N, C-alpha and C positions, 0 to 999 in steps of 0.2 A: 559564301565561302569560296566561290569561284574566283574572287579577286585576290586571293592570297596565294603565296608560294605553296607548292605541294609539300606536305610534311612527310616525314619518314613513315609514319603509321597509316598514311592514306594510300590508296591504290594510285599507281602512276597515272598521269593524265593521258587521255587519248592523244595520239600523235598530232591530231589537227587542232588541239587546244593549247593555248599558250599557258605557261606557268604564270607569267605576269602579263595581264592584258594590256594592249597598247593604250586603252582608254585610261588606265591607271597612271600613265605618265604624260598624258596630254601631248604637247608639241615638243617634247624632249627628243632630240635626234640622237642617233647612235653615236655620232661623233661627239656632240656636246656632253653626252653622258659618260664618255670614256676618256678621250685624249686630254682635254683640259684637266680632268680629275686626276689622271695619272701624272701629268706634268706637275701639277701643284703638289701632290703628295711626294713625288720624287725630289722636288726642290726642298720640301720640308725635311725629308729624310736626310738630304745632304747637309742641311743646317744642324740636324741632330748629331750627325757625325762630327761636325765642327765642335759641338758642345762636348762630345766624348773625348776628342783630342785635347781640349782645354782642361777637362777633368783629369786626364792622365798627367798633364804637366803640373797642375795644381796639387795633385795627390802624390807626386813623385813616382808615378808608375812608369814602367818601361814603355817607350813609344810603341804604339800599335798593339799593346797587350790586350786591349778590349776587343780587338777584331775577332779573337777566338772565344770570347765569352759566350756562354749559353745559359738558358734557364734550366735545362735538365740534360742529363747525359745522352738521352735518346733524341734530342732536338738538334737542329742545325745551329751552328754558332752565328754570331752577328754577321760575319761575312756571307754565310749561306742565306741568311734572311734578305740581305741586300741583293744578292745574286738572284734569288727567287722573285723578289719584287720587280727587278729589272726584266727578268724573263717573262713574268706574268703579264706585264704591260705590253711587251713586244709581241708575245704570242696572241694576245687578244687582237691586235691589229692584223697579224698574219692570218689567223684563223678566220677573221671576218672579211678581209679584203683579198686574200690570196697573194698579197705582195710578199717579197722576200725580205726578211730582216737580217741585220748583221748578226753573226754568231759570236758570242763572247764565251771564251773558255772560263770555267769557274776556278780561276787561279789567284784571285785577289787575296793578299795576305797583309796589306797595309791600308791605312786610311786613304793615303794618296791614290792607291789603285781603286779603292771603292768609290772615291769621288770621281775618278776618271770614268768608271763604268756607268755611274749615274749620268754624267755629262754626255756620254755616247748614247745612252738610252734616251735621254731628253732630245738630243739632236735627231735621232731616228723618229721619235714620236712627232716632232715638229714637222717632219717631212710627209706625214700622212695626209692624203687627200681626203678632205671632209666629205666630199660627194661619194667617193668610193666606200667610205665607212657607212654613210647613211643608207646606201643601197643594200647593205648587208643584213638588213632586218630579217629577211626570210631565208637567208643562206643556211644550208645545213652545216652544222659544225659537229665534228666527231672528236671527242676527247678520249685519249687512251692513256691509262695509267696501269702499267703491268698487264694483268689479264682482264682488267675492267675496261669496258668501253661504254661511253654515254653519248647519245646523239641529242643535239639541241637545235632549235631554230636560233638564228643569229641574236635576236633580241633577248631570248631566254638565256643563252650562253653568256652574253655580256652582263646582264643584271643578276643572274642567279649563280654564276660560276666565276667568270673572269674578274669582276670587280671585288667580290668577297675574297677570292683567293689572293689577289693583289694586296688588299688591306690586311689580310691575315699576316702576311710577311712584314708589312710596314709596321703593324701594331706589335708584332713579336720583336722586331728590332728595337722599337721604343721600350718595350718591357725589359729587354735584356739590359739596355742602358740604365733604366731606372733601378733595376735589380743590382747593378754594379755601382750605384751611388751617384750617377751623373745627375746633376741638378737641373732636371727638365720636368715639366708638368704638362697638364692637359692643354694649356694654351700654346705651348711649344709644339705639341703634336698637331694641334689645329692650325698652326701657323699664325698665331695671334701676337 
């Protein structure tokens, strides 16, 4: 059982034990497990937004009307999901390497603005030094959300928090578009 992620009903692991042992990922580097993955998913997300715009035109909807679509009243709209995916990928690099990321205000209200945000996020991620990211395996990462604080080792942060958080928002953006009738499917989400 030590090779599996810690589950909610299990006691937390000792501070010196990894949630995900390095042996489980062989020679996968911190950089190769993150930046290329983020880049590909952001490019796919950008393509999904293109499909949403085409759907608006074909369905006779007002331009940019889907930007504020949401799955439930208490969830962020499409724009918020794109913003959080952008932030999650940038914050992963920042928390692991200590570099400074560009700050984007969450003010996007059009598809053009969301495309621009994705492009700026991609440009930032492409500037990440692979060596600096790879050295972050043992860095201590502290994540604060309200009154909650969680401390991770770099590797655990990346695989057990940053990547799942990023994909939560990408997947939710996809689900919003599907819910609104945009003709996209699993292969579109996978980039096929």
